[in-house]
VEXNU-767089 format. One line per field, with one value per residue: residue number from 1; residue in one letter; chain; x negated, z negated, y of N, C-alpha, C in turn. Coordinates in pm, 1 decimal, padded with zeros to 6 digits. Atoms other than C-alpha are relative to their C-alpha. Layout:
N
seq <- (NUM / ...) $
type <- (A / ...) $
mol <- (A / ...) $
n_px <- (X / ...) $
n_pz <- (Z / ...) $
n_py <- (Y / ...) $
ca_px <- (X / ...) $
ca_pz <- (Z / ...) $
ca_py <- (Y / ...) $
c_px <- (X / ...) $
c_pz <- (Z / ...) $
c_py <- (Y / ...) $
//
This chain:
197
seq <- (1 / 2 / 3 / 4 / 5 / 6 / 7 / 8 / 9 / 10 / 11 / 12 / 13 / 14 / 15 / 16 / 17 / 18 / 19 / 20 / 21 / 22 / 23 / 24 / 25 / 26 / 27 / 28 / 29 / 30 / 31 / 32 / 33 / 34 / 35 / 36 / 37 / 38 / 39 / 40 / 41 / 42 / 43 / 44 / 45 / 46 / 47 / 48 / 49 / 50 / 51 / 52 / 53 / 54 / 55 / 56 / 57 / 58 / 59 / 60 / 61 / 62 / 63 / 64 / 65 / 66 / 67 / 68 / 69 / 70 / 71 / 72 / 73 / 74 / 75 / 76 / 77 / 78 / 79 / 80 / 81 / 82 / 83 / 84 / 85 / 86 / 87 / 88 / 89 / 90 / 91 / 92 / 93 / 94 / 95 / 96 / 97 / 98 / 99 / 100 / 101 / 102 / 103 / 104 / 105 / 106 / 107 / 108 / 109 / 110 / 111 / 112 / 113 / 114 / 115 / 116 / 117 / 118 / 119 / 120 / 121 / 122 / 123 / 124 / 125 / 126 / 127 / 128 / 129 / 130 / 131 / 132 / 133 / 134 / 135 / 136 / 137 / 138 / 139 / 140 / 141 / 142 / 143 / 144 / 145 / 146 / 147 / 148 / 149 / 150 / 151 / 152 / 153 / 154 / 155 / 156 / 157 / 158 / 159 / 160 / 161 / 162 / 163 / 164 / 165 / 166 / 167 / 168 / 169 / 170 / 171 / 172 / 173 / 174 / 175 / 176 / 177 / 178 / 179 / 180 / 181 / 182 / 183 / 184 / 185 / 186 / 187 / 188 / 189 / 190 / 191 / 192 / 193 / 194 / 195 / 196 / 197) $
type <- (X / X / X / X / X / X / X / X / X / X / X / X / X / X / X / X / X / X / X / X / X / X / X / X / X / X / X / X / X / X / X / X / X / X / X / X / X / X / X / X / X / X / X / X / X / X / X / X / X / X / X / X / X / X / X / X / X / X / X / X / X / X / X / X / X / X / X / X / X / X / X / X / X / X / X / X / X / X / X / X / X / X / X / X / X / X / X / X / X / X / X / X / X / X / X / X / X / X / X / X / X / X / X / X / X / X / X / X / X / X / X / X / X / X / X / X / X / X / X / X / X / X / X / X / X / X / X / X / X / X / X / X / X / X / X / X / X / X / X / X / X / X / X / X / X / X / X / X / X / X / X / X / X / X / X / X / X / X / X / X / X / X / X / X / X / X / X / X / X / X / X / X / X / X / X / X / X / X / X / X / X / X / X / X / X / X / X / X / X / X / X / X / X / X / X / X / X) $
mol <- (A / A / A / A / A / A / A / A / A / A / A / A / A / A / A / A / A / A / A / A / A / A / A / A / A / A / A / A / A / A / A / A / A / A / A / A / A / A / A / A / A / A / A / A / A / A / A / A / A / A / A / A / A / A / A / A / A / A / A / A / A / A / A / A / A / A / A / A / A / A / A / A / A / A / A / A / A / A / A / A / A / A / A / A / A / A / A / A / A / A / A / A / A / A / A / A / A / A / A / A / A / A / A / A / A / A / A / A / A / A / A / A / A / A / A / A / A / A / A / A / A / A / A / A / A / A / A / A / A / A / A / A / A / A / A / A / A / A / A / A / A / A / A / A / A / A / A / A / A / A / A / A / A / A / A / A / A / A / A / A / A / A / A / A / A / A / A / A / A / A / A / A / A / A / A / A / A / A / A / A / A / A / A / A / A / A / A / A / A / A / A / A / A / A / A / A / A) $
n_px <- (-00089.8 / -00106.5 / -00117.4 / -00109.6 / -00132.1 / -00086.5 / -00131.3 / -00017.2 / -00068.4 / 00000.4 / 00118.7 / 00112.1 / 00119.2 / 00111.4 / 00041.7 / 00136.8 / 00033.7 / -00078.3 / -00063.9 / -00120.5 / -00117.6 / -00119.5 / -00127.1 / -00057.0 / 00079.5 / 00033.5 / 00139.5 / 00031.1 / 00134.5 / 00028.2 / 00137.7 / 00030.2 / -00025.8 / 00056.5 / 00015.9 / 00135.1 / 00040.3 / -00028.3 / -00142.6 / -00076.5 / -00128.8 / -00035.4 / -00106.8 / -00012.0 / -00049.8 / 00017.8 / -00134.7 / -00019.3 / -00036.8 / -00128.6 / -00116.2 / -00005.6 / -00094.6 / 00075.0 / 00116.1 / 00126.5 / 00108.9 / 00110.2 / -00037.6 / 00078.6 / -00053.3 / -00034.9 / -00061.3 / -00037.1 / -00121.5 / -00120.0 / -00014.1 / -00045.7 / -00138.8 / -00085.9 / 00008.1 / -00077.0 / -00142.1 / -00028.5 / -00001.3 / -00111.8 / -00118.7 / 00008.3 / -00035.8 / -00145.0 / -00061.3 / 00045.0 / 00114.3 / 00106.8 / 00122.4 / 00104.3 / 00129.5 / 00086.9 / 00134.3 / 00105.6 / -00041.1 / 00111.5 / 00138.6 / 00098.0 / 00084.2 / 00103.3 / -00063.4 / -00032.4 / 00125.8 / 00018.3 / -00102.1 / 00036.6 / 00119.6 / -00033.4 / -00108.8 / 00027.6 / -00023.3 / -00138.9 / -00090.7 / -00003.1 / 00037.5 / 00126.4 / -00014.2 / -00047.2 / -00109.9 / -00102.5 / -00107.9 / 00004.7 / 00073.0 / -00092.2 / -00086.4 / -00138.0 / -00031.3 / 00015.0 / -00027.3 / -00094.9 / -00033.0 / -00077.8 / 00046.3 / -00061.5 / 00089.2 / -00000.4 / 00042.0 / -00090.1 / -00100.1 / -00107.4 / -00074.9 / -00110.2 / 00052.8 / 00049.4 / -00117.2 / -00059.7 / 00085.1 / -00018.0 / -00128.8 / -00018.4 / 00119.9 / -00005.4 / -00087.8 / 00082.7 / 00113.3 / 00107.6 / 00000.7 / 00095.1 / 00098.0 / 00056.6 / -00102.8 / 00032.9 / 00005.1 / 00038.9 / 00143.9 / 00062.1 / -00019.9 / 00054.3 / 00135.4 / -00000.8 / -00094.8 / -00119.7 / 00017.5 / -00132.8 / 00014.1 / 00060.9 / -00101.0 / 00058.9 / -00094.3 / 00002.2 / -00118.0 / -00124.2 / -00039.6 / 00086.5 / -00016.8 / -00130.0 / 00012.5 / 00081.3 / -00082.7 / -00103.4 / 00059.4 / 00097.3 / 00133.1 / 00108.0 / 00044.7 / 00075.9 / -00093.8 / -00075.7 / 00087.9 / 00058.3 / 00144.8) $
n_pz <- (-00089.3 / 00069.9 / -00086.7 / 00048.5 / -00009.6 / -00014.3 / 00062.5 / 00111.2 / 00106.5 / -00031.5 / 00052.0 / -00092.6 / 00073.4 / -00070.0 / 00064.2 / -00041.6 / -00016.3 / -00102.8 / 00054.3 / 00075.6 / -00067.5 / 00003.4 / -00054.0 / -00028.7 / 00063.2 / 00136.5 / 00017.9 / 00091.8 / 00057.4 / 00094.6 / -00012.6 / -00140.2 / -00080.8 / 00087.8 / -00044.8 / -00006.7 / 00117.3 / -00025.2 / -00018.6 / 00095.7 / -00063.6 / -00015.1 / 00077.0 / 00138.4 / 00091.3 / 00142.5 / 00054.9 / 00113.4 / -00052.3 / -00067.6 / 00084.3 / 00015.5 / 00093.9 / 00062.8 / 00075.4 / -00063.6 / 00091.0 / -00028.8 / -00089.0 / -00123.5 / -00080.4 / -00134.0 / -00097.9 / -00120.8 / 00024.5 / -00027.4 / 00108.7 / 00117.0 / -00016.1 / 00016.7 / 00140.2 / 00077.3 / -00020.3 / 00071.3 / 00144.7 / 00030.3 / 00001.5 / 00123.3 / 00107.9 / -00009.7 / 00049.0 / 00138.9 / 00005.5 / 00017.8 / 00066.4 / -00090.4 / 00009.0 / -00112.6 / 00057.3 / -00101.2 / -00137.9 / -00094.2 / 00044.7 / -00108.0 / -00010.2 / 00102.7 / 00129.9 / 00007.9 / 00032.6 / 00144.7 / 00065.2 / -00023.1 / 00078.3 / 00142.4 / 00026.8 / 00007.1 / -00129.1 / -00034.8 / 00054.0 / -00088.4 / -00137.8 / -00046.1 / -00076.5 / -00136.8 / -00000.1 / 00092.5 / -00053.7 / 00058.1 / -00091.7 / -00103.4 / 00049.9 / -00016.1 / 00109.3 / 00135.6 / 00112.8 / 00091.7 / 00120.0 / 00099.4 / 00134.6 / 00043.9 / 00066.7 / -00084.7 / -00135.3 / -00079.2 / -00066.6 / 00093.7 / 00031.1 / -00091.0 / -00107.5 / -00102.4 / -00064.1 / -00088.3 / -00119.6 / -00080.6 / -00068.4 / -00078.8 / -00061.6 / -00146.4 / -00052.2 / -00014.6 / -00085.1 / 00076.1 / 00031.5 / 00099.8 / -00094.6 / 00039.6 / 00079.9 / 00066.8 / -00079.7 / -00138.9 / -00001.7 / -00107.0 / -00123.9 / 00012.3 / 00054.0 / 00125.2 / 00098.9 / 00028.1 / 00050.8 / -00000.2 / 00007.9 / -00121.8 / -00104.5 / -00126.7 / -00092.6 / -00136.8 / -00070.3 / 00045.4 / -00083.4 / 00027.4 / 00140.1 / 00011.8 / -00060.7 / 00087.8 / 00118.6 / -00036.7 / -00035.8 / 00100.3 / -00059.5 / 00036.2 / -00114.1 / -00088.4 / -00075.9 / -00087.2 / -00109.8 / -00066.4 / 00020.2) $
n_py <- (-00072.4 / -00070.5 / -00003.3 / -00082.8 / 00061.6 / -00116.7 / -00002.3 / 00091.4 / -00071.2 / -00141.6 / -00065.6 / 00009.1 / 00039.3 / 00062.0 / 00123.8 / 00025.9 / 00140.6 / 00066.9 / 00120.2 / -00034.5 / 00050.6 / -00081.5 / 00048.1 / -00131.4 / -00104.9 / 00041.7 / 00037.4 / 00108.8 / -00004.2 / 00107.3 / 00048.0 / 00029.3 / -00118.6 / -00102.8 / -00137.2 / -00052.8 / -00078.4 / -00141.4 / -00021.8 / -00080.5 / -00032.3 / -00140.8 / -00063.3 / 00044.8 / -00102.7 / 00023.5 / 00019.1 / -00089.5 / -00131.9 / 00011.5 / 00029.8 / 00144.8 / 00060.3 / 00108.3 / -00044.6 / 00036.1 / 00033.8 / -00091.0 / -00110.9 / 00016.0 / 00110.6 / -00046.5 / 00089.6 / -00072.6 / -00077.7 / 00078.9 / 00096.4 / -00076.0 / -00044.8 / 00118.0 / 00039.4 / -00097.6 / 00032.2 / 00124.0 / -00020.4 / -00089.4 / 00086.5 / 00078.5 / -00092.6 / -00019.7 / 00123.9 / 00012.7 / 00090.7 / -00097.5 / 00043.2 / 00048.0 / -00066.7 / 00033.7 / 00012.0 / 00000.4 / -00022.5 / 00008.8 / 00013.5 / 00001.2 / 00119.2 / -00011.9 / 00022.9 / 00142.7 / 00066.2 / -00013.5 / 00083.0 / 00140.1 / 00030.1 / -00002.7 / 00094.4 / 00142.8 / 00065.7 / 00026.2 / -00101.3 / -00116.9 / 00026.8 / -00054.2 / -00124.1 / 00020.6 / 00096.8 / -00047.2 / -00083.1 / -00133.8 / -00088.5 / -00049.2 / -00107.5 / 00046.9 / 00090.8 / -00052.7 / 00088.8 / -00063.1 / 00075.4 / -00073.2 / 00031.0 / 00125.4 / 00095.4 / 00118.9 / -00031.6 / -00084.1 / 00084.2 / 00033.4 / -00121.8 / -00034.1 / -00085.2 / 00091.6 / 00061.2 / -00100.9 / -00008.4 / 00120.3 / -00013.2 / -00121.8 / -00058.2 / 00010.1 / -00105.5 / -00120.3 / 00034.1 / 00063.7 / 00142.1 / 00048.0 / 00052.3 / 00128.2 / 00067.6 / 00125.5 / 00123.3 / -00025.6 / -00027.4 / 00078.1 / -00075.6 / -00136.2 / 00002.9 / -00075.9 / 00049.5 / -00079.7 / -00135.8 / -00061.8 / -00146.4 / -00055.7 / -00022.5 / -00045.9 / -00061.0 / 00054.7 / -00051.4 / 00062.4 / 00114.8 / 00115.7 / 00040.0 / 00067.2 / 00132.6 / 00084.2 / 00026.5 / 00097.7 / 00129.4 / 00042.9 / 00007.4 / -00091.2 / -00080.3 / 00090.4 / 00082.0 / -00088.9 / -00042.5 / 00116.9 / -00007.4) $
ca_px <- (-07085.7 / -06846.9 / -06501.7 / -06205.1 / -05870.5 / -05639.4 / -05341.5 / -05411.6 / -05162.7 / -05187.7 / -05537.5 / -05767.8 / -06015.7 / -06358.6 / -06454.5 / -06815.7 / -06791.3 / -06682.6 / -06586.6 / -06313.0 / -05973.0 / -05653.2 / -05289.7 / -05144.8 / -05263.5 / -05332.8 / -05692.3 / -05810.7 / -06109.3 / -06248.6 / -06568.0 / -06543.1 / -06435.3 / -06648.1 / -06672.3 / -06991.4 / -07188.1 / -07116.6 / -06740.6 / -06538.1 / -06162.9 / -06033.2 / -05816.3 / -05891.4 / -05702.3 / -05774.1 / -05468.7 / -05519.5 / -05472.6 / -05145.4 / -04796.1 / -04760.7 / -04509.5 / -04776.6 / -05058.6 / -05424.6 / -05723.2 / -05951.8 / -05928.0 / -06157.2 / -05930.2 / -05886.8 / -05666.2 / -05584.0 / -05307.6 / -05057.5 / -05125.8 / -05088.3 / -04761.3 / -04612.7 / -04734.2 / -04583.9 / -04246.6 / -04265.8 / -04353.2 / -04097.6 / -03832.5 / -03955.3 / -03923.3 / -03568.6 / -03494.9 / -03632.1 / -03938.1 / -04216.9 / -04570.1 / -04768.0 / -05137.7 / -05343.2 / -05692.2 / -05876.7 / -05852.0 / -06112.5 / -06466.3 / -06758.7 / -06985.7 / -07252.3 / -07009.8 / -06899.4 / -07265.8 / -07280.6 / -06953.6 / -07069.7 / -07408.0 / -07242.9 / -06975.9 / -06976.3 / -06992.8 / -06656.4 / -06514.2 / -06588.3 / -06616.3 / -06949.4 / -07009.5 / -06831.0 / -06585.8 / -06380.5 / -06042.6 / -06111.8 / -06349.0 / -06052.0 / -05875.3 / -05559.0 / -05567.3 / -05519.2 / -05516.9 / -05243.5 / -05155.0 / -04949.4 / -05021.1 / -04958.7 / -05104.2 / -05024.6 / -05121.9 / -04972.9 / -04791.0 / -04580.8 / -04436.3 / -04107.4 / -04311.1 / -04482.8 / -04147.5 / -04018.3 / -04315.7 / -04267.8 / -03908.0 / -03964.8 / -04326.0 / -04260.5 / -03989.3 / -04266.7 / -04519.2 / -04719.4 / -04812.0 / -04961.9 / -05282.5 / -05401.1 / -05098.0 / -05102.8 / -05189.3 / -05330.1 / -05699.3 / -05779.7 / -05652.4 / -05755.6 / -06078.8 / -05977.7 / -05815.7 / -05476.5 / -05481.9 / -05134.3 / -05267.5 / -05406.2 / -05174.9 / -05248.5 / -05071.7 / -04979.6 / -04662.2 / -04298.9 / -04234.6 / -04534.8 / -04491.7 / -04126.2 / -04210.0 / -04480.9 / -04244.0 / -03978.5 / -04215.5 / -04449.4 / -04749.8 / -05081.0 / -05245.9 / -05481.7 / -05186.1 / -04996.8 / -05292.6 / -05415.9 / -05759.7) $
ca_pz <- (07523.2 / 07395.1 / 07542.4 / 07513.1 / 07435.8 / 07568.5 / 07355.4 / 07077.1 / 06813.2 / 06995.1 / 06863.3 / 07146.8 / 06928.3 / 07050.0 / 06979.0 / 06985.8 / 07025.2 / 07321.9 / 07098.8 / 06916.8 / 06998.2 / 07083.3 / 07132.7 / 07312.3 / 07094.2 / 06780.7 / 06667.3 / 06508.6 / 06276.3 / 06097.7 / 06075.1 / 06443.0 / 06568.4 / 06416.1 / 06441.0 / 06534.9 / 06255.3 / 06418.9 / 06440.6 / 06265.0 / 06334.8 / 06458.6 / 06249.4 / 05902.2 / 05632.3 / 05262.2 / 05083.9 / 04779.8 / 04996.8 / 05144.4 / 05001.4 / 04846.2 / 04664.5 / 04505.8 / 04257.0 / 04349.7 / 04179.3 / 04334.5 / 04505.6 / 04781.7 / 04962.8 / 05338.5 / 05604.4 / 05963.6 / 05981.9 / 06136.1 / 05865.4 / 05591.0 / 05737.0 / 05758.1 / 05407.3 / 05270.0 / 05428.4 / 05275.7 / 04923.3 / 04938.6 / 05025.6 / 04733.6 / 04504.5 / 04629.8 / 04536.4 / 04183.6 / 04264.8 / 04123.4 / 03993.3 / 04305.5 / 04278.8 / 04599.8 / 04509.5 / 04840.4 / 05202.7 / 05470.4 / 05406.9 / 05633.6 / 05753.4 / 05513.2 / 05218.4 / 05302.2 / 05292.5 / 04934.5 / 04836.2 / 04989.3 / 04814.8 / 04476.4 / 04508.1 / 04417.5 / 04716.6 / 04891.7 / 04721.5 / 04995.7 / 05372.4 / 05543.6 / 05698.7 / 06033.3 / 05938.3 / 05695.4 / 05793.7 / 05565.5 / 05831.5 / 06067.6 / 05841.8 / 05898.7 / 05572.9 / 05207.5 / 04873.9 / 04619.2 / 04266.7 / 03965.9 / 03594.3 / 03478.6 / 03248.9 / 03508.8 / 03873.5 / 04124.2 / 04291.0 / 03975.6 / 03982.8 / 04125.6 / 04325.0 / 04506.1 / 04572.2 / 04720.0 / 04955.1 / 05067.2 / 05159.6 / 05317.7 / 05424.2 / 05780.7 / 05820.0 / 05802.9 / 06017.2 / 05748.8 / 05696.1 / 05397.0 / 05577.2 / 05374.4 / 05262.7 / 05039.1 / 05195.5 / 05512.0 / 05421.0 / 05675.5 / 05946.0 / 05814.9 / 05650.8 / 05338.8 / 05020.6 / 04912.4 / 04863.7 / 04762.9 / 04732.8 / 05088.6 / 05354.8 / 05716.8 / 05959.3 / 06291.6 / 06388.3 / 06318.0 / 06614.2 / 06552.0 / 06174.7 / 06210.5 / 06445.4 / 06210.9 / 05914.8 / 06098.9 / 06214.2 / 05914.6 / 06141.9 / 06037.6 / 06256.4 / 06391.6 / 06495.7 / 06643.8 / 06852.2 / 06927.0 / 06782.9) $
ca_py <- (02442.1 / 02705.4 / 02663.8 / 02896.0 / 02739.0 / 03007.8 / 03089.8 / 02842.6 / 02959.9 / 03293.6 / 03358.8 / 03253.2 / 03067.6 / 02965.6 / 02606.6 / 02498.6 / 02121.8 / 01916.2 / 01622.0 / 01814.3 / 01666.4 / 01850.8 / 01756.7 / 02054.0 / 02337.6 / 02132.1 / 02095.1 / 01770.5 / 01795.8 / 01491.4 / 01283.6 / 01191.5 / 01535.1 / 01807.1 / 02182.1 / 02362.1 / 02531.0 / 02869.1 / 02821.5 / 03090.8 / 03126.9 / 03461.0 / 03688.8 / 03558.5 / 03748.2 / 03779.4 / 03638.1 / 03858.1 / 04167.1 / 04039.1 / 04020.6 / 03677.7 / 03457.8 / 03240.8 / 03270.6 / 03240.5 / 03080.3 / 03342.1 / 03680.7 / 03549.4 / 03302.1 / 03346.7 / 03184.3 / 03266.5 / 03523.8 / 03281.6 / 03023.0 / 03283.0 / 03414.8 / 03063.8 / 02985.1 / 03306.3 / 03220.4 / 02873.5 / 02984.5 / 03265.7 / 03004.9 / 02792.1 / 03092.4 / 03152.9 / 02790.7 / 02853.2 / 02646.0 / 02862.0 / 02835.3 / 02742.1 / 02825.7 / 02834.4 / 02714.7 / 02701.2 / 02812.4 / 02883.8 / 02763.5 / 02841.3 / 02562.1 / 02690.2 / 02696.3 / 02341.4 / 02237.1 / 02367.7 / 02197.0 / 01868.7 / 01885.0 / 01951.3 / 01679.7 / 01313.9 / 01076.5 / 01053.2 / 01364.4 / 01620.1 / 01623.8 / 01676.3 / 02020.1 / 02045.4 / 01771.0 / 01978.3 / 02120.9 / 02414.6 / 02550.0 / 02593.9 / 02846.1 / 02638.8 / 02441.7 / 02524.6 / 02345.7 / 02410.9 / 02304.9 / 02412.9 / 02428.6 / 02073.3 / 01812.1 / 01548.0 / 01525.5 / 01770.9 / 01479.7 / 01430.8 / 01784.0 / 01915.0 / 02168.0 / 01883.3 / 01714.4 / 02040.7 / 02065.0 / 01706.2 / 01790.3 / 02130.1 / 02193.4 / 02074.8 / 02340.0 / 02599.9 / 02413.8 / 02231.3 / 01869.7 / 01696.8 / 01615.5 / 01317.0 / 01112.9 / 00808.3 / 00472.1 / 00631.7 / 00655.1 / 00382.3 / 00620.6 / 00964.5 / 00855.4 / 01052.2 / 00927.0 / 01061.9 / 01441.3 / 01561.8 / 01917.4 / 01961.7 / 02113.6 / 02188.0 / 02420.8 / 02255.2 / 02446.3 / 02365.9 / 02133.9 / 01909.9 / 01912.6 / 01814.2 / 01528.0 / 01400.5 / 01431.1 / 01229.3 / 00954.7 / 00942.9 / 00985.9 / 01133.4 / 01396.9 / 01128.9 / 00913.0 / 01206.8 / 01322.5 / 00973.8 / 01034.6) $
c_px <- (00108.1 / 00116.4 / 00105.8 / 00130.3 / 00100.8 / 00131.5 / 00018.9 / 00052.6 / -00006.5 / -00125.9 / -00120.7 / -00130.0 / -00106.6 / -00043.2 / -00135.1 / -00037.1 / 00090.1 / 00078.8 / 00127.7 / 00122.5 / 00119.0 / 00120.6 / 00079.1 / -00091.0 / -00048.1 / -00142.3 / -00012.4 / -00144.9 / -00010.7 / -00143.6 / -00040.3 / 00012.6 / -00034.7 / -00005.6 / -00147.2 / -00029.9 / 00034.7 / 00148.4 / 00060.0 / 00132.4 / 00022.6 / 00107.3 / 00022.5 / 00049.7 / -00025.5 / 00137.5 / 00030.5 / 00050.2 / 00136.0 / 00111.5 / 00006.8 / 00093.7 / -00063.8 / -00112.6 / -00126.2 / -00105.3 / -00118.2 / 00051.9 / -00071.8 / 00043.9 / 00050.7 / 00069.2 / 00018.4 / 00133.0 / 00125.4 / 00025.5 / 00050.5 / 00147.6 / 00097.7 / 00002.1 / 00079.8 / 00149.9 / 00039.4 / 00008.6 / 00107.4 / 00130.1 / 00002.0 / 00041.8 / 00150.6 / 00075.9 / -00039.9 / -00110.5 / -00125.2 / -00127.6 / -00109.0 / -00126.2 / -00085.6 / -00144.1 / -00111.9 / 00059.7 / -00118.9 / -00132.4 / -00090.2 / -00076.0 / -00102.8 / 00059.1 / 00035.8 / -00125.7 / -00023.5 / 00097.4 / -00037.3 / -00118.6 / 00030.1 / 00103.9 / -00049.0 / 00027.2 / 00148.1 / 00098.7 / 00008.2 / -00044.8 / -00136.8 / 00023.7 / 00036.0 / 00117.8 / 00114.6 / 00103.2 / -00003.1 / -00073.8 / 00090.9 / 00078.9 / 00146.9 / 00047.1 / -00019.6 / 00028.1 / 00087.9 / 00023.0 / 00097.4 / -00063.2 / 00074.7 / -00103.4 / -00008.3 / -00049.5 / 00103.4 / 00112.7 / 00116.3 / 00093.3 / 00117.6 / -00046.2 / -00055.7 / 00116.5 / 00065.9 / -00081.4 / 00019.6 / 00131.5 / 00000.1 / -00122.8 / 00005.9 / 00086.4 / -00076.4 / -00128.5 / -00114.7 / 00019.5 / -00090.0 / -00102.5 / -00049.8 / 00097.7 / -00050.6 / 00002.6 / -00034.4 / -00150.0 / -00071.9 / 00011.2 / -00067.7 / -00145.6 / -00011.2 / 00104.3 / 00112.4 / -00034.4 / 00135.1 / -00003.9 / -00043.6 / 00103.3 / -00063.3 / 00109.3 / -00017.0 / 00113.8 / 00122.7 / 00035.7 / -00082.0 / 00018.0 / 00130.5 / -00006.8 / -00081.7 / 00075.4 / 00101.8 / -00057.7 / -00095.5 / -00140.8 / -00097.8 / -00036.0 / -00078.0 / 00094.8 / 00077.1 / -00081.0 / -00052.8 / -00150.6 / -00043.0) $
c_pz <- (-00083.6 / 00096.4 / -00062.2 / 00020.8 / 00002.0 / -00071.7 / -00115.5 / -00120.7 / 00022.4 / -00042.6 / 00092.7 / -00067.9 / 00092.2 / -00077.3 / 00055.8 / 00012.2 / 00104.3 / -00056.1 / -00076.5 / 00081.2 / -00016.4 / 00046.8 / 00025.8 / -00059.7 / -00139.5 / -00005.3 / -00101.5 / -00044.8 / -00102.3 / 00022.7 / 00145.7 / 00090.2 / -00082.7 / 00066.1 / -00003.1 / -00125.3 / 00015.1 / 00013.1 / -00115.2 / 00067.6 / 00006.8 / -00100.3 / -00136.7 / -00085.7 / -00143.5 / -00064.1 / -00113.7 / 00045.4 / 00069.9 / -00103.3 / -00017.1 / -00112.0 / -00069.8 / -00081.1 / 00070.6 / -00106.0 / 00016.1 / 00088.8 / 00134.4 / 00078.3 / 00131.7 / 00078.3 / 00128.9 / -00026.4 / 00021.9 / -00110.7 / -00126.1 / 00012.6 / -00016.3 / -00145.9 / -00088.2 / 00015.6 / -00081.3 / -00150.5 / -00042.9 / -00005.8 / -00126.5 / -00119.4 / -00003.1 / -00052.0 / -00145.8 / -00016.7 / -00002.5 / -00052.5 / 00089.9 / -00015.1 / 00117.0 / -00051.0 / 00102.7 / 00137.6 / 00092.5 / -00072.8 / 00121.7 / 00000.3 / -00112.7 / -00139.7 / -00017.0 / -00028.4 / -00150.7 / -00076.0 / 00011.3 / -00087.1 / -00149.3 / -00039.4 / -00011.2 / 00136.5 / 00022.1 / -00046.9 / 00086.6 / 00139.4 / 00032.3 / 00075.4 / 00145.5 / 00009.3 / -00090.7 / 00069.5 / -00056.1 / 00091.5 / 00109.2 / -00043.8 / 00007.1 / -00117.3 / -00134.8 / -00100.7 / -00098.7 / -00119.4 / -00083.3 / -00136.1 / -00049.1 / -00071.7 / 00076.7 / 00139.1 / 00073.6 / 00060.2 / -00091.3 / -00027.0 / 00095.2 / 00114.0 / 00114.3 / 00075.1 / 00096.3 / 00129.0 / 00089.9 / 00077.6 / 00104.0 / 00074.9 / 00152.3 / 00062.3 / 00025.2 / 00077.5 / -00069.3 / -00016.1 / -00120.5 / 00080.7 / -00033.8 / -00091.1 / -00062.7 / 00099.5 / 00147.3 / 00013.0 / 00110.5 / 00133.8 / -00007.0 / -00044.3 / -00134.1 / -00093.3 / -00020.6 / -00061.6 / 00004.7 / 00002.2 / 00131.1 / 00113.5 / 00119.0 / 00089.2 / 00138.9 / 00084.8 / -00034.0 / 00081.3 / -00033.5 / -00143.0 / -00019.4 / 00059.3 / -00087.9 / -00127.2 / 00030.0 / 00024.5 / -00105.4 / 00053.5 / -00067.8 / 00122.9 / 00098.4 / 00086.9 / 00100.4 / 00121.4 / 00077.9 / -00013.6 / -00128.4) $
c_py <- (00067.0 / 00013.8 / 00086.9 / -00074.1 / 00113.3 / -00020.4 / -00095.5 / 00074.0 / 00149.7 / 00071.8 / -00008.0 / -00038.7 / -00057.0 / -00123.8 / -00040.6 / -00145.8 / -00063.4 / -00117.6 / 00029.7 / -00037.3 / 00092.9 / -00080.4 / 00127.3 / 00103.7 / -00038.3 / -00054.4 / -00112.9 / 00014.2 / -00112.0 / -00046.7 / -00022.7 / 00122.1 / 00123.5 / 00137.2 / 00038.3 / 00083.5 / 00147.7 / 00030.4 / 00080.9 / 00034.2 / 00150.4 / 00039.2 / -00065.1 / 00115.5 / -00043.2 / -00007.7 / 00096.6 / 00137.3 / 00000.0 / -00012.2 / -00151.0 / -00042.8 / -00118.9 / 00063.0 / -00048.0 / -00028.2 / 00093.8 / 00112.3 / -00010.4 / -00123.1 / 00057.3 / -00110.9 / 00079.3 / 00071.1 / -00083.6 / -00102.7 / 00069.5 / 00037.2 / -00115.6 / -00044.2 / 00095.6 / -00024.0 / -00123.6 / 00022.9 / 00100.2 / -00080.4 / -00085.9 / 00085.6 / 00025.0 / -00122.1 / -00027.9 / -00103.7 / 00088.2 / -00064.8 / -00052.6 / 00084.9 / -00047.7 / 00003.6 / 00008.2 / 00023.4 / -00021.5 / -00017.4 / 00000.7 / -00132.7 / -00000.7 / -00024.3 / -00147.3 / -00081.8 / 00001.6 / -00090.1 / -00147.1 / -00040.5 / -00010.8 / -00105.6 / -00143.2 / -00062.1 / -00030.4 / 00104.8 / 00125.8 / -00039.6 / 00059.5 / 00130.7 / -00029.6 / -00093.9 / 00042.9 / 00087.7 / 00141.3 / 00098.2 / 00056.8 / 00122.5 / -00035.2 / -00084.7 / 00068.8 / -00109.9 / 00075.1 / -00090.5 / 00082.4 / -00029.0 / -00123.3 / -00084.6 / -00130.9 / 00039.7 / 00083.8 / -00082.3 / -00037.8 / 00118.4 / 00022.0 / 00090.3 / -00084.5 / -00063.8 / 00097.4 / 00012.4 / -00121.3 / 00003.4 / 00111.0 / 00052.7 / -00001.2 / 00109.4 / 00129.9 / -00028.8 / -00071.0 / -00149.7 / -00023.2 / -00079.0 / -00139.8 / -00073.8 / -00129.7 / -00115.6 / 00021.7 / 00025.1 / -00078.1 / 00071.0 / 00136.7 / 00001.1 / 00070.0 / -00060.3 / 00101.0 / 00135.4 / 00070.7 / 00152.1 / 00065.7 / 00007.3 / 00068.9 / 00056.5 / -00060.1 / 00056.6 / -00082.3 / -00124.0 / -00123.9 / -00049.1 / -00075.6 / -00139.5 / -00093.8 / -00035.4 / -00110.3 / -00138.6 / -00054.5 / -00012.2 / 00095.7 / 00082.6 / -00085.7 / -00081.7 / 00085.2 / 00041.7 / -00119.2 / -00001.6 / -00061.3) $
//
């Protein structure tokens, strides 16, 4: 069944699975709540073709327009605070591309097709040039303080793998809107806990 969620982030996306969970307009995607193989978010934009205050690992990274615009505001604010060097490494992935990533990855290192947030176009991965992990950098610390102000959450925080099903990923950020991100930041909830799924 293809259902229309009217006004979801103003984009009117079509979702192809009844099991997908929502809290208001927020989409939950994980092992238990999967996207259909045919799901493609509306209004994907190529980040390379947009104005941006961040570097990119590839010229072929896409996000939904609303996610890109929020991310650009966030990284511009980071730049204004002399917090530079962010490199966006991944954004939207089709179901078919996620199949390839999953097949090429070690067990537990990638989500199965349909269970990846990258298919929503609402999530991106980011890093900086460092010899240590991203989580040890001042850029990471800045995101942990400010990402919610722009509508983003660190999707897979430390010590929450029993809830999210995914080990700690300090580089993976998900757009949920400022209100929800702020509430999750204040309470320390994961998206699963916030939605109740």
